[in-house]
C-alpha positions as CSV (number, residue, x, y, z in Angstrom):
1,M,0.0,-0.1,0.0
2,R,1.3,3.6,-1.1
3,I,0.1,6.7,0.7
4,N,0.2,10.0,-1.4
5,G,3.2,12.1,-0.6
6,G,5.8,9.3,-0.6
7,I,5.2,7.7,2.6
8,E,5.1,3.8,2.2
9,Y,3.3,1.3,4.5
10,I,4.5,-2.0,4.8
11,H,1.0,-3.9,4.0
12,D,2.4,-7.3,5.1
13,G,1.7,-6.2,8.6
14,M,-2.0,-6.3,7.8
15,R,-2.0,-9.2,5.4
16,V,-0.5,-11.8,8.1
17,P,-3.3,-11.6,10.5
18,L,-5.8,-11.7,7.8
19,R,-4.3,-14.5,6.1
20,A,-4.1,-16.3,9.6
21,M,-7.8,-15.7,10.2
22,Q,-8.7,-17.2,7.1
23,V,-6.6,-20.3,7.9
24,Q,-8.2,-20.5,11.2
25,T,-11.7,-20.2,9.6
26,E,-10.9,-22.9,7.2
27,L,-9.7,-25.2,10.1
28,M,-12.8,-24.6,11.9
29,N,-15.0,-25.5,9.0
30,I,-13.2,-28.9,9.0
31,H,-13.9,-29.5,12.7
32,N,-17.5,-28.2,12.0
33,E,-17.9,-30.8,9.1
34,N,-16.9,-33.5,11.7
35,V,-19.4,-32.4,14.4
36,L,-22.2,-32.3,11.9
37,G,-21.3,-35.9,10.6
38,F,-21.2,-37.4,14.3
39,D,-24.5,-39.1,13.8
40,K,-24.1,-40.0,10.0
41,V,-23.9,-43.9,9.2
42,G,-20.5,-44.5,7.6
43,Y,-19.1,-40.9,8.0
44,Q,-15.4,-40.8,8.5
45,R,-13.7,-38.1,10.4
46,Q,-11.5,-35.6,8.4
47,E,-8.2,-34.4,9.6
48,A,-6.6,-31.3,8.5
49,V,-3.2,-31.4,7.0
50,V,-1.4,-28.1,7.4
51,S,1.6,-27.3,5.2
52,S,4.7,-26.0,6.5
53,F,4.3,-23.0,4.2
54,T,0.6,-22.3,5.3
55,E,1.9,-19.0,6.6
56,F,2.5,-17.7,3.0
57,L,0.0,-19.8,1.1
58,G,-3.0,-19.3,3.5
59,T,-5.9,-21.7,2.8
60,K,-4.1,-23.1,-0.2
61,G,-1.7,-24.7,2.3
62,I,-4.4,-26.8,3.9
63,S,-5.6,-30.1,2.8
64,T,-7.6,-32.9,4.4
65,S,-7.2,-36.7,5.0
66,L,-9.6,-39.3,6.2
67,D,-9.5,-41.0,9.6
68,D,-10.2,-44.7,8.6
69,T,-10.5,-45.9,12.1
70,V,-13.6,-48.0,12.9
71,G,-16.4,-46.0,14.0
72,R,-19.2,-46.9,16.6
73,I,-21.0,-50.0,15.7
74,T,-24.6,-50.2,16.6
75,M,-27.0,-53.1,16.6
76,T,-30.2,-52.6,14.5
77,K,-31.5,-56.0,13.9
78,N,-32.3,-55.1,10.4
79,P,-31.0,-58.2,8.3
80,L,-30.0,-55.9,5.4
81,D,-27.8,-53.8,7.7
82,F,-24.2,-54.5,7.4
83,A,-21.2,-53.2,9.3
84,I,-17.6,-53.7,8.6
85,A,-15.7,-54.3,11.8
86,V,-12.3,-53.5,10.3
87,K,-10.9,-51.1,7.9
88,G,-12.5,-51.4,4.6
89,Y,-15.3,-50.2,2.3
90,F,-18.3,-51.5,0.2
91,Q,-18.2,-51.1,-3.4
92,V,-21.2,-49.6,-5.0
93,E,-22.0,-48.7,-8.7
94,T,-23.0,-45.1,-9.3
95,D,-23.8,-43.2,-12.2
96,N,-20.1,-41.6,-12.0
97,G,-18.4,-44.9,-11.5
98,I,-17.6,-47.0,-8.4
99,R,-17.7,-45.3,-5.0
100,L,-16.5,-46.6,-1.8
101,T,-18.6,-46.5,1.3
102,R,-18.9,-47.7,4.7
103,D,-22.5,-47.1,4.9
104,G,-24.0,-50.8,4.7
105,R,-27.7,-50.0,5.0
106,F,-28.8,-51.9,1.9
107,K,-32.3,-53.2,0.4
108,I,-33.4,-55.8,-2.1
109,D,-35.5,-54.5,-5.1
110,K,-38.1,-56.7,-6.6
111,E,-35.8,-58.2,-9.1
112,G,-33.4,-59.3,-6.5
113,N,-30.8,-56.5,-7.0
114,L,-28.8,-55.6,-3.7
115,L,-29.1,-51.8,-3.5
116,T,-27.9,-49.0,-1.3
117,L,-30.7,-46.5,-0.1
118,E,-29.7,-44.2,-2.8
119,N,-30.3,-47.0,-5.3
120,Y,-26.8,-47.8,-6.3
121,R,-26.0,-51.5,-7.0
122,V,-23.7,-53.1,-4.5
123,L,-20.8,-55.2,-6.2
124,S,-19.4,-58.4,-5.2
125,D,-15.8,-59.2,-4.8
126,S,-15.6,-60.0,-8.7
127,G,-16.8,-56.4,-9.4
128,I,-20.2,-57.6,-10.6
129,P,-23.6,-56.0,-9.1
130,I,-25.1,-58.5,-6.8
131,K,-28.4,-60.0,-7.6
132,L,-30.3,-62.8,-5.6
133,H,-31.5,-65.4,-8.0
134,I,-34.4,-65.9,-5.4
135,V,-36.2,-62.9,-4.1
136,P,-37.2,-63.6,-0.6
137,D,-40.6,-62.7,1.0
138,S,-38.6,-61.6,4.1
139,P,-35.2,-60.1,4.6
140,E,-34.6,-62.6,7.5
141,K,-34.1,-65.2,4.7
142,I,-30.9,-63.4,3.7
143,K,-27.7,-64.3,5.6
144,V,-24.2,-62.8,5.5
145,E,-21.1,-64.5,7.1
146,T,-18.3,-62.6,8.7
147,D,-16.1,-63.2,5.5
148,G,-18.7,-61.5,3.2
149,K,-20.3,-64.5,2.0
150,L,-24.1,-63.7,1.1
151,S,-26.6,-66.5,1.0
152,V,-30.5,-66.5,0.7
153,F,-32.8,-69.4,1.9
154,N,-34.6,-71.4,-0.7
155,D,-38.2,-72.3,0.6
156,K,-38.1,-75.2,-1.9
157,T,-35.1,-77.0,-0.8
158,Y,-35.1,-75.7,2.7
159,K,-31.3,-74.8,2.2
160,L,-29.3,-71.6,2.2
161,E,-28.0,-71.1,-1.4
162,A,-24.8,-69.0,-2.1
163,V,-25.4,-65.6,-4.0
164,A,-22.1,-63.7,-4.0
165,N,-19.5,-62.4,-1.8
166,L,-19.5,-58.7,-0.9
167,G,-16.6,-56.9,-2.3
168,I,-14.8,-55.2,0.7
169,V,-11.7,-53.3,-0.3
170,D,-9.3,-51.0,1.2
171,S,-8.6,-47.5,0.2
172,R,-6.4,-48.5,-2.7
173,G,-9.1,-50.7,-4.0
174,L,-7.6,-54.1,-3.0
175,L,-9.8,-56.8,-1.5
176,V,-9.9,-57.2,2.2
177,E,-9.3,-60.9,3.0
178,K,-11.1,-60.8,6.3
179,P,-13.5,-58.0,6.6
180,N,-15.4,-59.2,9.5
181,I,-19.0,-58.4,8.3
182,K,-21.6,-58.0,11.2
183,Q,-25.1,-58.5,10.0
184,G,-27.7,-56.5,11.8
185,Y,-25.4,-53.7,12.6
186,C,-24.7,-50.2,11.4
187,E,-21.3,-48.3,11.7
188,F,-21.8,-44.6,12.8
189,S,-19.2,-42.1,12.4
190,N,-15.7,-42.3,14.2
191,V,-16.1,-38.8,15.3
192,A,-15.3,-38.1,19.2
193,M,-17.2,-34.9,20.1
194,A,-14.9,-34.1,22.9
195,K,-11.8,-34.3,20.7
196,E,-13.3,-32.2,18.1
197,F,-14.3,-29.3,20.6
198,M,-10.8,-29.6,22.4
199,E,-9.0,-29.3,19.1
200,M,-11.4,-26.2,18.1
201,M,-10.3,-24.4,21.2
202,P,-6.9,-23.2,20.4
203,I,-8.1,-22.5,16.7
204,M,-10.5,-20.0,18.1
205,R,-8.1,-18.5,20.5
206,N,-5.6,-18.1,17.6
207,F,-8.4,-16.4,15.5
208,E,-9.1,-14.1,18.2
209,A,-5.5,-13.1,18.7
210,N,-4.9,-12.3,15.2
211,R,-8.3,-10.5,14.9
212,Q,-7.0,-8.2,17.8
213,M,-3.7,-7.8,15.9
214,F,-5.6,-6.7,12.8
215,L,-7.9,-4.3,14.6
216,I,-4.7,-2.8,16.5
217,Q,-2.8,-2.3,12.9
218,N,-5.9,-0.9,11.4
219,Q,-6.2,1.6,14.1
220,N,-2.6,2.6,13.8
221,L,-3.2,3.1,10.1
222,Q,-6.2,5.2,10.6
223,K,-4.2,7.3,13.0
224,V,-1.4,7.9,10.4
225,I,-3.9,8.7,7.9
226,N,-5.5,11.4,10.1
227,Q,-2.3,12.9,11.3
228,L,-1.3,13.3,7.7
229,G,-4.5,14.9,6.8
230,S,-4.0,17.3,9.6
231,A,-0.6,18.0,8.7
232,N,-1.5,18.9,5.1
233,G,-4.5,21.1,6.3
């Protein structure tokens, strides 16, 4: 910034707290997203990754990574609710390609397709959409073993007949050998509210400190401008 009359003001003094407040706001947004996701099935906590050059890059120096630890597993008694008790993801076929999710709330349509609540088709370990050859009259006739093997009870033969294996993969898309599937359970988020609020406290204090620094520097600049105006008058 240059003031008429040849006096030069080092504007980095005001840019630094402004940039810092933007960074703190972005960090708060990440924690707020986690808080909002606390009760979401399959939600995975986001962790902020702060670059060493964030002081100069501002919000461009911030990225996020997923915390892939297992969340809170709760019994639902719904036979079509599946929870993965280890790290891993279900594969579902969407209009935009294959998507990974830990939300195991599924349903069966009238044609026997295994679907998500959003009507995406669930994939097997061979990458093929799972379709039951028998459409049961009750979801209790569908059984899933801990290794992901899905079967359906045949009323004519009085036997469980294999359908497919759920395609449980890791974040790289590699099959998980022992997915430890729990039928009749849902996995809620891995967000710990106490941890989120504890981590938000220093961010809020830093934001307020930078805000005060900005106000002080702004007041000082106003004084300089007023004094220059009085001198020219």
